[in-house]
PLY file of the C-alpha trace (Angstrom):
ply
format ascii 1.0
element vertex 82
property float x
property float y
property float z
element edge 81
property int vertex1
property int vertex2
end_header
-359.33 -168.63 191.16
-362.09 -166.24 192.15
-362.52 -167.83 195.56
-358.80 -167.38 196.17
-359.20 -163.71 195.26
-362.09 -163.47 197.71
-359.91 -164.85 200.49
-357.22 -162.32 199.65
-359.72 -159.46 199.68
-361.02 -160.68 203.04
-357.48 -160.74 204.47
-356.79 -157.30 203.07
-359.97 -155.92 204.65
-359.02 -157.34 208.05
-355.32 -156.52 208.13
-354.86 -153.32 206.14
-358.21 -151.58 206.34
-359.22 -152.75 209.87
-362.82 -153.45 208.88
-365.10 -154.67 211.66
-366.66 -158.12 211.72
-370.08 -156.52 211.31
-369.00 -154.68 208.15
-367.40 -157.77 206.63
-370.31 -160.05 207.51
-373.04 -157.72 206.23
-371.41 -155.72 203.43
-368.60 -157.81 201.96
-369.30 -161.46 202.63
-372.32 -161.83 200.32
-370.14 -160.65 197.42
-367.10 -162.64 198.52
-369.18 -165.82 198.34
-371.67 -164.83 195.65
-369.33 -163.75 192.86
-367.25 -166.97 192.73
-370.31 -169.21 193.07
-372.33 -167.28 190.47
-369.49 -167.20 187.97
-368.79 -170.93 188.39
-372.46 -171.81 187.93
-372.82 -169.48 184.94
-369.73 -170.88 183.24
-370.74 -174.46 184.00
-374.25 -174.06 182.67
-373.00 -172.20 179.59
-370.60 -175.05 178.80
-373.37 -177.58 179.40
-375.83 -175.72 177.17
-373.35 -175.43 174.31
-372.19 -179.04 174.74
-368.66 -177.82 175.38
-367.61 -180.63 177.68
-365.53 -183.34 176.00
-366.48 -182.05 172.58
-364.52 -183.45 169.66
-364.22 -180.08 167.95
-362.72 -177.50 170.30
-364.48 -178.10 173.59
-363.36 -176.03 176.54
-362.90 -178.93 178.92
-359.27 -179.57 179.76
-359.79 -183.03 181.25
-358.81 -185.86 178.89
-361.49 -188.08 177.45
-361.47 -191.58 178.92
-361.15 -193.80 175.86
-359.43 -197.09 176.77
-358.09 -199.17 173.86
-360.32 -202.17 174.65
-363.42 -200.04 173.94
-362.42 -198.96 170.42
-365.11 -200.07 167.96
-367.69 -200.96 170.64
-370.14 -198.34 169.25
-369.95 -200.01 165.84
-370.95 -203.39 167.26
-367.51 -204.94 167.07
-366.62 -207.41 169.79
-362.95 -207.83 170.61
-361.69 -211.18 171.72
-359.91 -211.56 175.01
0 1
1 2
2 3
3 4
4 5
5 6
6 7
7 8
8 9
9 10
10 11
11 12
12 13
13 14
14 15
15 16
16 17
17 18
18 19
19 20
20 21
21 22
22 23
23 24
24 25
25 26
26 27
27 28
28 29
29 30
30 31
31 32
32 33
33 34
34 35
35 36
36 37
37 38
38 39
39 40
40 41
41 42
42 43
43 44
44 45
45 46
46 47
47 48
48 49
49 50
50 51
51 52
52 53
53 54
54 55
55 56
56 57
57 58
58 59
59 60
60 61
61 62
62 63
63 64
64 65
65 66
66 67
67 68
68 69
69 70
70 71
71 72
72 73
73 74
74 75
75 76
76 77
77 78
78 79
79 80
80 81
C-alpha cells in the first residue's frame, strides 16, 4: 500500500508540479523508497518478535494455517493408517 502511494506521489511530482529529475532523485526518492521499506521491515520484525504470525489466539497474520487432515494427531504420536 505504501509503495503504491509512493508511485502516486512520484507521478504527481512529475506531472502536476513539474519537478526536475535531479530534485526527485536527490530529495524525494530516498523517502519514496525508504518509508515503505522501513515500515514493512518494522511491522514484520514486530510481528516476529511478538510471535504474531499464525498465532492461535488473535495473531495478525491473515494467511490460513496449513493443517491438512492427515496430520491431525501427529504431534501426539498417533499414526494414522493409510
